[in-house]
N, C-alpha and C positions, 0 to 999 in steps of 0.2 A: 444363518441364524443372526438375528439382530442383537448384538451385544450380550452382555451378561445382566441378569436380573439381580437386584439386591435381595437380601434375605426378606425384607419387608414385601417385596414384589412377588416372591415365590410363594404363591398361595395355592391352596387346595379348596375346592368348593364341591360339596356333595349335595345333590338335590334329589328329592323324590316327592311324590304326592301319595295321599292315602289310597287313591284309586289305582295306582300302578304297583306292580310287583317288583319293578326294577328301579335301581338308582342310577343317576348320572354322576360321574366323577370327573371334574376338570382339575388338572394339577400341573404345576410347574416344578414339583418336587421330584428330582431325578431318582431318588431312592424309591419312592412310591411308584414311579413309572417302571423301574426295573422289576419291582414285585409284581405289578399287574401284568407287564409283558411276559414275565415268567409263568404266571398263571395261564395266560393265553397259550404259551408254548406247551404247557402241560395238559392242555385240553380242558381247562376249567371253564366255567360258564361266564367268561368275561369277553366283551366285544370292544375292540378299539374302534371308536366312532370317528375320531379326527386326530390326525398327527400333522400339525402345522409345521412345515419345513422352515418358515420364516420366524417362528416364535417358539421358544423352548417350552412347549406345553403339549399335552395330549388330553383327549376326552375319551372316557370309557363308559360302558354300560354293564352293570352287574346286578345280581339279585339283591334287593334291598335288605333282605334278612341277614346278609353278610355284614352290614354296617352296624357296628356295636359302639356304644359309649359306656365305658366302664371306669369307675374310679380305681386308683391304684390299690393293690392289696396291702393291707396293714397287718404285719405279722405281730403276734403277741410275743412277749418276752420268752415264754415257754417254747414257742415255735422256733424263735431265733436260736435259742440254746440247743434245741434238738437238731437243728441244721448244722451247727458247728461241732457237735459231738461225733 
């Protein structure tokens, strides 16, 4: 492996088009790689497309419907109180 990447260099890029049903994920994030590799081991619909032995990155292919962008959940004061009781 060629050195260590700074936090700024450890990027994740997710690509897809409207015409395709699958997304491509390029990542240098070790945690995300472990998650996606675990999905592969569990028989989920994730394909490892590229594992570069010289650079700490991997490329995966997965269903694009799995890619979600969600704002964080904001709990009301009543919900917070209910959780602590």
